[in-house]
C-alpha positions as CSV (number, residue, x, y, z in Angstrom):
1,M,227.9,240.4,-30.9
2,S,229.6,237.7,-33.2
3,A,230.8,235.0,-31.6
4,P,234.6,234.4,-32.6
5,R,235.4,230.7,-35.2
6,P,236.7,227.9,-33.3
7,V,240.3,227.4,-34.9
8,S,241.8,223.9,-34.0
9,R,245.4,223.9,-32.8
10,A,248.2,221.2,-33.8
11,A,248.0,218.8,-31.0
12,S,252.5,218.6,-31.5
13,P,254.7,220.7,-32.4
14,R,256.9,218.5,-33.5
15,A,254.8,216.3,-35.8
16,E,253.3,219.5,-37.1
17,L,256.7,221.3,-38.3
18,P,256.5,219.8,-41.8
19,R,253.2,220.8,-42.1
20,I,253.3,224.3,-41.1
21,A,256.6,224.4,-43.2
22,A,254.9,222.9,-46.2
23,R,252.2,226.2,-45.1
24,Y,254.4,228.7,-44.9
25,L,256.0,227.9,-48.0
26,R,252.4,227.8,-49.7
27,A,251.8,231.3,-48.7
28,A,254.6,232.7,-50.1
29,T,254.5,235.0,-53.4
30,G,256.4,234.0,-56.3
31,E,259.4,232.4,-56.9
32,N,262.0,234.2,-55.1
33,G,259.6,234.5,-52.3
34,R,259.3,230.4,-51.9
35,R,263.0,230.3,-52.8
36,C,264.3,232.5,-49.5
37,R,261.4,230.9,-47.4
38,G,262.8,227.6,-48.2
39,H,266.4,229.3,-46.9
40,A,264.6,229.6,-43.6
41,V,262.9,226.7,-43.1
42,E,266.3,224.7,-43.5
43,R,268.5,226.7,-41.3
44,F,265.8,226.9,-38.7
45,R,265.7,223.3,-38.4
46,R,269.8,222.9,-38.7
47,R,269.8,225.0,-36.2
48,F,266.7,224.6,-33.4
49,A,265.8,221.0,-34.8
50,D,261.7,222.2,-34.8
51,L,259.9,223.9,-32.3
52,E,261.4,222.5,-28.6
53,G,264.5,222.6,-29.7
54,W,263.5,226.2,-30.7
55,L,261.8,226.9,-26.8
56,A,264.3,225.5,-25.0
57,R,266.4,227.9,-25.5
58,P,267.5,230.9,-24.1
59,V,265.8,234.0,-25.0
60,D,268.6,235.9,-26.2
61,Q,269.8,233.0,-28.3
62,R,266.4,232.8,-30.0
63,L,267.0,236.8,-31.3
64,A,270.3,235.8,-32.2
65,A,269.0,234.2,-34.9
66,P,268.5,236.1,-38.3
67,V,265.5,237.9,-39.1
68,E,264.4,235.6,-41.8
69,V,264.8,232.2,-39.2
70,R,262.6,234.5,-36.8
71,G,259.7,234.9,-39.3
72,F,260.0,231.1,-39.8
73,A,259.2,230.8,-35.8
74,A,256.9,233.1,-35.4
75,F,254.4,231.6,-37.9
76,A,255.2,227.9,-37.0
77,L,254.9,229.1,-33.1
78,V,251.3,230.7,-34.0
79,E,250.1,227.9,-36.1
80,A,250.7,225.5,-33.1
81,G,249.1,227.3,-30.7
82,V,252.7,227.2,-28.3
83,A,252.7,229.7,-25.8
84,V,255.5,231.9,-25.7
85,E,257.6,234.2,-22.8
86,A,256.2,237.8,-23.0
87,E,259.7,239.0,-22.8
88,Y,260.5,237.0,-26.6
89,V,257.2,238.6,-28.0
90,V,258.1,241.7,-27.2
91,R,261.6,242.0,-28.3
92,S,261.4,240.0,-31.5
93,A,259.3,242.2,-33.2
94,S,257.7,239.9,-35.3
95,Q,255.2,240.2,-38.0
96,W,252.5,238.3,-34.6
97,G,249.3,240.2,-36.1
98,G,250.1,239.6,-40.0
99,H,250.6,235.8,-39.1
100,H,247.4,235.2,-37.5
101,S,245.3,237.0,-40.6
102,V,246.8,234.4,-42.4
103,F,245.9,231.9,-39.8
104,D,242.2,232.7,-39.7
105,P,241.3,236.1,-41.9
106,V,237.5,235.5,-40.8
107,T,238.5,236.6,-37.4
108,A,240.7,239.4,-38.5
109,A,238.7,240.8,-40.5
110,T,235.9,240.8,-38.5
111,F,237.8,242.2,-35.0
112,R,238.9,245.1,-37.4
113,S,235.0,245.7,-38.7
114,E,234.1,245.2,-35.2
115,A,236.8,248.0,-33.9
116,V,235.6,250.6,-36.6
117,S,231.8,250.2,-35.5
118,L,232.6,251.5,-32.1
119,G,234.3,254.6,-33.6
120,F,237.8,253.9,-34.0
121,I,240.0,254.6,-37.4
122,A,241.2,251.7,-39.6
123,R,245.0,252.3,-38.6
124,E,243.9,252.3,-35.4
125,S,242.1,248.7,-35.4
126,D,245.1,247.2,-37.4
127,K,247.5,248.1,-34.5
128,M,244.8,246.8,-32.0
129,W,245.1,243.5,-33.9
130,S,249.1,243.5,-33.5
131,K,248.5,243.9,-29.9
132,L,245.5,241.1,-29.3
133,S,248.0,238.5,-31.7
134,Q,251.2,239.0,-29.1
135,I,248.8,239.0,-26.2
136,A,247.3,235.9,-27.9
137,V,250.7,233.7,-28.6
138,I,251.9,234.5,-24.7
139,A,248.5,233.0,-23.8
140,G,249.9,230.2,-26.3
141,T,245.7,230.8,-28.2
142,T,244.1,232.9,-31.3
143,P,242.7,236.1,-31.3
144,S,239.7,234.0,-32.2
145,L,239.4,231.9,-29.0
146,I,240.9,233.7,-25.9
147,R,239.0,233.8,-23.3
148,P,239.4,237.0,-20.0
149,D,241.0,235.1,-18.2
150,Q,243.3,233.9,-20.5
151,Y,243.2,238.0,-22.0
152,S,243.6,239.2,-18.4
153,V,246.7,237.1,-17.7
154,A,249.1,237.2,-21.0
155,R,248.2,240.9,-21.1
156,Q,249.8,241.8,-17.4
157,A,252.7,240.0,-18.4
158,W,252.8,241.6,-22.0
159,V,252.8,245.1,-19.9
160,A,255.2,244.1,-17.9
161,A,257.5,243.5,-20.6
162,I,257.5,246.4,-21.9
163,Q,257.7,248.3,-19.1
164,A,261.0,246.2,-18.4
165,R,261.9,247.0,-21.8
166,W,261.3,251.1,-21.7
167,G,261.1,251.4,-18.3
168,R,257.6,252.9,-18.5
169,L,254.4,252.0,-20.6
170,P,254.7,254.3,-24.0
171,K,251.6,256.2,-25.2
172,S,251.9,254.4,-28.8
173,A,251.3,251.3,-26.5
174,A,249.1,252.1,-24.4
175,T,246.5,253.8,-27.1
176,P,245.6,250.7,-29.0
177,L,245.5,248.2,-25.9
178,F,243.2,251.3,-24.1
179,G,241.1,250.6,-27.3
180,L,241.5,246.9,-27.6
181,D,240.1,246.6,-24.0
182,A,237.0,247.9,-24.8
183,V,236.4,245.5,-28.0
184,L,237.3,242.7,-26.5
185,F,234.4,243.2,-24.4
186,H,231.9,243.6,-26.5
187,R,233.4,240.3,-27.9
188,G,233.0,238.7,-24.6
189,Q,236.8,237.9,-24.5
190,A,237.4,240.6,-21.9
191,D,236.2,242.1,-18.6
192,E,234.9,245.2,-18.3
193,P,237.0,247.7,-18.8
194,H,237.4,251.1,-16.8
195,P,235.4,254.4,-18.8
196,R,238.2,255.7,-19.0
197,R,242.0,255.6,-17.8
198,K,242.9,255.7,-15.1
199,S,245.1,257.9,-13.2
200,L,249.1,257.0,-12.2
201,S,249.6,260.1,-9.6
202,R,248.3,259.2,-6.8
203,S,248.6,261.0,-3.1
204,A,251.6,260.0,-0.6
205,H,249.8,259.2,2.1
206,E,246.7,257.6,0.0
207,V,248.6,254.3,0.8
208,D,247.1,250.6,-0.3
209,W,246.0,248.5,2.6
210,D,249.0,246.1,2.0
211,N,251.6,248.3,2.7
212,I,249.5,249.6,5.4
213,A,248.9,246.7,6.9
214,Q,253.4,246.0,7.0
215,H,253.6,249.1,10.1
216,A,250.6,248.6,11.4
217,P,248.5,245.2,11.0
218,R,245.1,245.6,13.1
219,L,244.4,248.6,11.9
220,A,244.1,247.7,8.6
221,A,242.1,244.7,9.5
222,T,240.0,246.4,11.6
223,A,240.0,249.1,8.6
224,Q,238.6,246.4,5.6
225,R,236.7,244.6,8.0
226,Y,234.7,247.8,8.2
227,L,234.4,248.4,4.9
228,R,233.2,244.9,3.8
229,Q,230.2,245.6,6.2
230,L,229.6,248.8,4.8
231,G,229.5,247.2,0.7
232,I,226.4,244.9,2.0
233,S,224.7,248.2,2.6
234,L,226.4,251.1,0.3
235,R,227.3,251.4,-2.9
236,A,230.8,250.6,-4.7
237,S,231.1,254.4,-5.3
238,S,230.3,255.3,-1.5
239,V,232.4,252.4,0.1
240,S,235.5,253.7,-2.1
241,C,235.1,256.9,-0.5
242,F,235.1,255.9,3.3
243,D,238.0,253.5,1.7
244,T,240.2,256.9,0.5
245,T,239.4,258.7,3.8
246,L,240.6,255.5,6.0
247,R,243.9,254.8,3.9
248,Q,244.3,258.7,4.0
249,L,244.3,258.6,7.7
250,A,246.0,255.6,8.1
251,G,249.0,256.9,5.5
252,L,249.4,259.4,7.6
253,L,249.3,257.9,10.6
254,G,251.9,255.3,9.4
255,A,254.4,258.6,7.8
256,Q,254.2,261.1,11.2
257,H,252.9,259.1,13.8
258,P,254.3,255.3,13.5
259,E,253.7,254.5,16.9
260,V,249.8,254.0,16.4
261,T,249.6,250.5,15.1
262,C,245.3,249.6,15.8
263,V,242.7,252.2,15.3
264,A,242.3,251.9,19.7
265,D,245.7,254.1,20.0
266,I,244.1,257.0,17.9
267,R,243.7,260.1,20.3
268,R,242.1,263.8,19.6
269,E,246.0,264.8,18.4
270,H,246.2,262.4,15.4
271,I,242.6,263.5,14.3
272,E,243.5,267.5,14.7
273,S,247.1,265.9,12.4
274,Y,245.0,264.7,9.7
275,K,242.8,267.7,9.6
276,M,245.6,270.3,9.4
277,W,247.0,267.9,6.2
278,L,243.5,268.1,4.8
279,A,243.4,272.1,5.3
280,E,247.0,272.1,3.2
281,R,245.8,270.1,0.2
282,P,245.3,271.5,-2.8
283,G,242.2,272.0,-4.6
284,Y,240.1,270.7,-7.3
285,R,242.4,271.0,-10.4
286,R,245.2,272.2,-7.7
287,R,243.3,275.3,-7.5
288,G,242.9,276.7,-3.9
289,T,242.5,274.8,-1.4
290,L,240.1,271.7,-0.6
291,S,236.3,273.0,-0.8
292,T,234.5,272.5,2.7
293,T,232.3,270.1,1.4
294,T,235.0,267.6,0.9
295,T,236.8,268.7,4.3
296,G,233.1,267.8,6.1
297,M,232.9,264.4,3.9
298,R,236.4,263.6,5.4
299,M,235.5,264.2,8.7
300,G,232.2,262.8,8.4
301,H,233.6,259.6,7.2
302,L,235.5,259.3,10.5
303,R,232.7,260.4,12.6
304,I,230.9,257.8,11.9
305,F,233.7,255.0,11.4
306,F,234.7,255.3,14.9
307,E,231.0,255.8,16.6
308,R,229.5,252.6,14.2
309,I,232.7,250.8,15.9
310,I,232.4,251.4,19.2
311,E,229.0,250.9,19.0
312,W,229.2,247.3,16.9
313,D,231.8,246.0,20.1
314,Y,234.6,246.0,18.1
315,D,238.2,244.7,20.0
316,D,240.0,247.4,18.1
317,A,238.1,250.5,19.0
318,P,238.9,253.5,20.9
319,G,237.2,254.4,24.3
320,R,235.7,257.4,23.0
321,N,235.3,258.7,19.1
322,P,237.9,261.4,18.2
323,V,235.8,263.2,16.3
324,F,233.5,265.8,17.5
325,A,230.6,267.0,15.6
326,G,232.1,270.5,15.3
327,D,235.1,268.9,13.6
328,R,232.5,269.3,10.4
329,P,232.9,272.6,9.0
330,I,229.5,274.6,8.2
331,K,228.6,274.4,4.8
332,D,227.4,277.3,3.1
333,R,224.0,276.4,1.4
334,P,223.9,279.5,-1.2
335,L,220.3,279.4,-3.5
336,P,220.8,277.2,-6.5
337,K,222.7,279.2,-9.2
338,F,220.5,279.4,-12.0
339,L,220.3,280.9,-15.9
340,D,218.0,283.5,-16.5
341,D,215.8,283.3,-19.6
342,P,218.3,285.1,-22.1
343,S,220.7,283.0,-21.0
344,A,219.0,280.1,-21.3
345,A,217.6,280.7,-24.5
346,K,221.5,281.2,-25.8
347,L,222.6,278.3,-24.7
348,L,220.5,276.0,-26.4
349,T,220.4,278.2,-29.5
350,A,225.0,277.5,-29.1
351,A,224.4,274.2,-28.7
352,R,222.1,273.0,-31.7
353,A,225.3,275.0,-34.0
354,L,228.1,272.7,-32.4
355,P,229.9,270.4,-34.7
356,E,229.8,267.5,-32.5
357,R,227.0,265.4,-32.0
358,F,227.3,264.0,-28.5
359,D,227.7,267.7,-26.8
360,R,224.2,268.3,-28.9
361,V,223.1,265.7,-27.5
362,A,223.9,266.3,-23.7
363,V,223.3,270.1,-23.9
364,E,219.5,270.0,-25.2
365,V,218.5,266.8,-23.0
366,L,220.1,268.4,-19.8
367,A,218.2,271.7,-20.3
368,R,215.0,269.8,-21.3
369,T,214.4,267.4,-18.6
370,G,216.8,268.4,-15.3
371,I,218.1,265.3,-15.5
372,R,221.4,264.9,-13.5
373,K,224.2,264.8,-15.5
374,G,224.9,260.9,-13.8
375,E,221.0,259.7,-14.5
376,F,222.3,261.0,-18.1
377,L,225.5,258.8,-18.5
378,G,223.4,256.0,-17.6
379,L,220.3,256.4,-19.6
380,T,219.8,253.0,-21.8
381,I,219.1,252.1,-25.2
382,D,215.5,251.2,-24.0
383,A,215.1,254.3,-22.0
384,V,212.8,256.3,-24.2
385,V,209.3,254.9,-23.5
386,Q,205.8,255.6,-25.0
387,I,202.5,256.0,-22.8
388,G,199.8,256.4,-24.4
389,S,200.5,258.8,-27.3
390,A,203.5,260.7,-25.8
391,F,207.2,259.8,-25.4
392,W,209.1,259.8,-21.9
393,L,212.4,259.6,-20.1
394,R,213.0,256.7,-18.0
395,T,215.5,257.8,-15.8
396,P,217.8,254.6,-13.9
397,V,218.7,254.1,-10.0
398,G,220.3,257.5,-9.5
399,K,221.7,259.5,-6.8
400,M,217.7,259.0,-4.8
401,H,218.2,255.2,-5.1
402,T,215.0,255.8,-7.6
403,D,213.8,256.1,-11.1
404,R,211.1,257.9,-12.6
405,H,209.8,258.7,-16.2
406,V,210.5,262.2,-17.6
407,P,208.3,263.6,-20.4
408,L,209.9,263.9,-23.7
409,H,209.9,266.9,-26.2
410,P,209.7,265.4,-29.8
411,H,212.8,267.3,-30.3
412,L,214.8,265.6,-27.7
413,K,213.2,262.2,-29.4
414,T,214.6,262.9,-32.9
415,L,218.2,264.0,-30.8
416,L,217.6,260.3,-29.3
417,D,216.7,258.2,-32.2
418,E,219.5,259.7,-34.4
419,W,221.7,258.8,-32.1
420,L,220.8,255.5,-31.7
421,A,220.4,255.0,-34.9
422,D,224.3,255.2,-35.3
423,R,224.6,253.3,-32.4
424,A,226.9,249.9,-33.0
425,D,224.3,247.4,-32.2
426,W,226.5,244.0,-31.2
427,Q,227.6,246.2,-27.9
428,S,227.2,244.0,-24.7
429,S,226.7,247.2,-22.6
430,D,223.1,248.5,-22.8
431,L,224.4,251.8,-21.7
432,L,222.9,254.6,-25.0
433,F,225.8,256.6,-24.4
434,T,229.1,255.0,-25.5
435,D,232.5,256.4,-27.2
436,R,234.5,253.9,-28.7
437,G,233.1,250.7,-26.8
438,R,233.5,252.5,-23.2
439,P,230.9,254.7,-21.0
440,I,231.4,257.9,-21.8
441,P,233.4,260.1,-18.7
442,Q,231.3,262.9,-16.9
443,S,234.0,265.3,-18.2
444,R,232.3,264.7,-21.7
445,V,229.7,266.1,-20.4
446,D,231.6,269.0,-18.4
447,R,233.5,270.0,-21.9
448,A,230.0,269.6,-24.0
449,V,228.0,272.6,-21.6
450,Q,231.2,274.8,-21.7
451,R,231.6,274.9,-25.2
452,A,227.4,275.8,-25.5
453,A,228.5,278.4,-23.1
454,T,231.9,279.7,-24.4
455,A,230.1,279.5,-27.9
456,A,227.3,281.8,-26.4
457,G,228.8,284.0,-24.4
458,I,227.7,283.6,-21.0
459,G,230.6,282.2,-19.4
460,H,230.8,279.3,-16.7
461,V,228.0,277.2,-16.5
462,H,228.3,273.8,-14.8
463,P,226.5,270.8,-15.9
464,H,223.9,271.0,-13.1
465,Q,222.6,274.8,-13.7
466,P,220.1,273.3,-16.6
467,R,218.6,271.5,-13.4
468,H,217.9,274.4,-11.6
469,T,217.3,276.5,-14.4
470,L,214.7,274.2,-15.6
471,A,213.3,274.8,-11.6
472,T,213.4,278.2,-11.4
473,Q,211.3,278.2,-14.3
474,A,208.6,276.2,-13.3
475,V,208.5,278.0,-10.0
476,N,208.6,281.5,-11.9
477,R,205.4,280.2,-14.3
478,G,203.1,278.6,-11.7
479,M,204.1,274.2,-11.6
480,S,203.0,273.4,-8.3
481,L,206.1,271.8,-5.8
482,E,204.7,268.9,-5.7
483,A,204.8,268.5,-10.1
484,I,208.2,270.0,-9.9
485,A,209.6,267.1,-6.7
486,A,208.1,264.2,-9.4
487,L,210.1,265.6,-12.1
488,L,214.0,266.1,-10.4
489,G,213.4,263.2,-8.7
490,H,213.0,264.8,-5.2
491,K,212.8,262.5,-2.2
492,S,210.9,265.2,0.2
493,L,209.2,268.7,-0.8
494,E,212.0,269.9,1.4
495,M,214.5,269.6,-1.4
496,T,212.5,271.3,-3.6
497,M,211.5,274.6,-1.2
498,V,215.0,275.5,-2.4
499,Y,213.7,275.9,-5.6
500,A,210.7,278.4,-3.8
501,R,213.4,280.2,-2.4
502,I,215.0,281.7,-5.5
503,A,211.4,283.3,-6.6
504,D,208.3,283.7,-4.7
505,R,205.6,284.9,-6.8
506,T,203.1,285.1,-4.1
507,V,206.0,287.8,-1.9
508,A,206.5,289.5,-4.4
509,D,202.8,289.8,-6.4
510,E,202.0,290.8,-2.3
511,Y,205.4,293.3,-2.3
512,F,204.4,295.6,-5.6
513,R,200.4,295.0,-4.6
514,V,200.9,296.6,-1.2
515,S,203.6,299.0,-1.4
516,E,201.4,301.2,-4.4
517,K,198.8,301.7,-0.8
518,V,201.8,302.4,1.0
519,E,203.6,304.6,-1.4
520,A,200.7,307.1,-0.8
521,L,200.9,307.2,2.7
522,Y,204.1,309.5,1.5
523,D,202.0,311.9,-1.1
524,S,198.5,312.2,1.3
525,D,197.7,312.9,5.0
526,V,196.5,309.2,5.4
527,I,197.9,307.8,8.5
528,A,196.2,304.6,8.3
529,L,196.2,302.0,5.7
530,P,193.1,301.2,4.6
531,A,191.8,297.2,5.4
532,E,190.6,296.9,2.2
533,D,194.1,297.7,0.6
534,E,195.2,295.1,2.7
535,G,196.7,291.3,0.2
536,T,195.2,288.5,-0.4
537,E,197.7,286.6,1.4
538,M,197.4,289.1,4.2
539,R,194.2,288.8,4.3
540,K,193.8,285.3,4.4
541,L,196.8,285.4,7.2
542,R,194.8,287.2,8.9
543,A,191.9,284.9,9.0
544,E,193.7,282.2,10.4
545,M,193.6,284.0,13.8
546,H,190.6,283.2,14.1
547,R,189.8,279.6,12.7
548,R,189.8,278.0,16.0
549,M,187.0,279.1,18.8
550,L,188.4,278.2,22.4
551,G,186.4,278.6,25.6
552,N,188.5,281.6,26.8
553,G,190.1,282.9,23.8
554,Y,191.0,281.5,19.9
555,C,194.3,279.8,18.1
556,A,195.8,281.1,15.9
557,R,197.8,277.9,14.6
558,P,198.1,277.7,10.9
559,V,195.4,275.3,9.6
560,E,198.1,273.1,7.8
561,L,199.8,272.7,10.8
562,D,198.9,269.7,12.9
563,C,198.8,270.2,17.4
564,H,199.1,267.1,20.0
565,F,197.4,269.5,22.1
566,E,194.3,270.6,20.9
567,S,191.0,269.7,22.9
568,I,193.7,268.9,25.6
569,C,191.8,270.1,28.6
570,E,188.1,268.8,27.2
571,S,190.0,265.4,26.8
572,C,191.5,265.3,30.7
573,T,189.9,263.4,33.7
574,F,190.0,266.5,35.5
575,F,188.2,268.3,33.3
576,V,184.7,270.1,34.6
577,T,182.1,271.8,33.5
578,T,178.9,273.4,34.6
579,I,175.3,274.4,32.7
580,E,176.1,277.4,32.7
581,F,179.2,276.6,30.0
582,R,176.8,274.8,27.6
583,P,176.3,277.7,24.9
584,T,180.4,278.0,24.6
585,L,181.0,273.9,24.2
586,Q,177.8,273.8,21.4
587,A,179.4,276.7,20.2
588,Q,182.7,274.7,19.7
589,R,181.3,271.5,18.9
590,D,179.5,273.4,15.8
591,D,182.6,274.8,15.0
592,A,184.6,271.9,14.5
593,T,181.3,270.4,12.8
594,S,181.4,273.2,10.1
595,K,185.2,272.4,9.9
596,D,185.3,268.8,9.4
597,Q,186.9,268.1,12.4
598,V,185.3,265.1,13.5
599,A,187.9,263.9,16.4
600,R,187.3,267.3,18.0
601,E,183.6,267.3,17.0
602,H,183.6,263.3,18.8
603,I,185.1,265.6,22.8
604,F,182.5,267.9,22.2
605,T,179.5,265.6,21.7
606,G,180.6,263.5,24.4
607,I,181.3,266.5,27.2
608,L,177.4,268.1,26.2
609,E,175.8,264.3,26.7
610,R,177.2,263.5,29.6
611,L,176.4,267.0,30.8
612,D,173.0,266.9,29.9
613,Q,173.1,263.8,31.8
614,T,174.0,265.2,35.2
615,T,171.7,267.9,34.7
616,A,168.8,266.0,34.2
């Protein structure tokens, strides 16, 4: 990142006015231009005397001055580094950007080139420079020296002045501002921007805590205390979900049950009202109603909230939890939706022909690595690592709070190298995928996958389906569940077993092998299936029943399952045996020895030794 060039400021606006006027005249083009500017300077001096006299006048009087007088005033204010009211800056329509370009041409050229390197066109970079110049004048500094705190305050004042004038923030003003935030962040002059424009629409019941505190201060204090505790152990995104749920409930109570002013006042009837409100809410993109997943999540948040504040002995807590386990709707557990092999091949073929490079990279990386959408967008510029002679993709800490290395196909290595080569290397962010200085939102990945699916003619495909497809293909081709779990970043095999349910090759092989023999029963006089026609898995299962010999029978427990009661009778202090059972005990000890069951062998060895000593 290029460091801003320090620019000195005038110490006294009154003392510097002659020097500023002289420079203003030198900047004119041609004799006629100098004569016009000289006339403007004289009119300014007669009317306002100096900059202090100018700033002392009301905004309306300054705006009523002739255009050429206001032009010199803007040049002088930029030269002197004097802070100006946001109202005047917005309404004056002066060439603030042009004056700053004259005053500091190096910063102006650097800013424009950096904006273009992030992906903005030249016209957009010019608009952003103009807005930055106005904000810098409001802050009383220059574009090269403005600090993040100054930018934040002056930016808010500029937006408020625009809204006061137009009643809203026009798109012509909001669009350059959106890009300006990103450019200044990478220049180290602004805080990190949001990855996309925040929606201005919000549910009527999703009010702010300040509004909730006006009618229910104790409820707001308890909820915010709980959220602060969650912030210590959970991610910000998880805390935000809890925050939304509690604000929804509080907003609903304020609208329908104003008598509830604290958490202790919340009763079962209030929870039922919230459930009915959730059931009537529109779903994603206003399609239908909320899914059972979302409803279950909201009710789960509330149940945990009440459960914890009761357990933590909060003063403001109900006597019992008003949210029951049955309030969470039963969630369907369908099998993962995956693409069959022909559809997967069509998707990749169509992705390679997409015009946008990001779309091509997104679909291919998701399909060939099986990483999640959030993990893909969280990849950093050093994500590709070489281990031995192979390249691997290091995924960021994501949903499961772990990172991992995924084998990287050579074609993917080439795609990522090409993307990285075109990325502006002066950015402050380490993210691999940025668009005009901002992190790429997840909706861009959604659109990329759908563009490829539409071009392939396979209908709707969501970004998680390539992950399911890769896992299913791996299962069908004999990859072990342990390896699939490591590839997908699962914490337990239980998460991976869902893919084994999709196409269990063992079940299929056994079924078709035995079904041929069964079909023969209908075409012959055979009334029983010969034992030699059993499949290998069936014979293995039958053999499991003879694995453990007991004193008066056999244990049919599968070998991979543990048993807390194995040889429990022989371990009991009341167990008594005599010499007539020695052959059976000896056989059991030999059986344990042959199977390397050390604990069981030790038990029967001790019994035999005691039996021999008693007999002797």
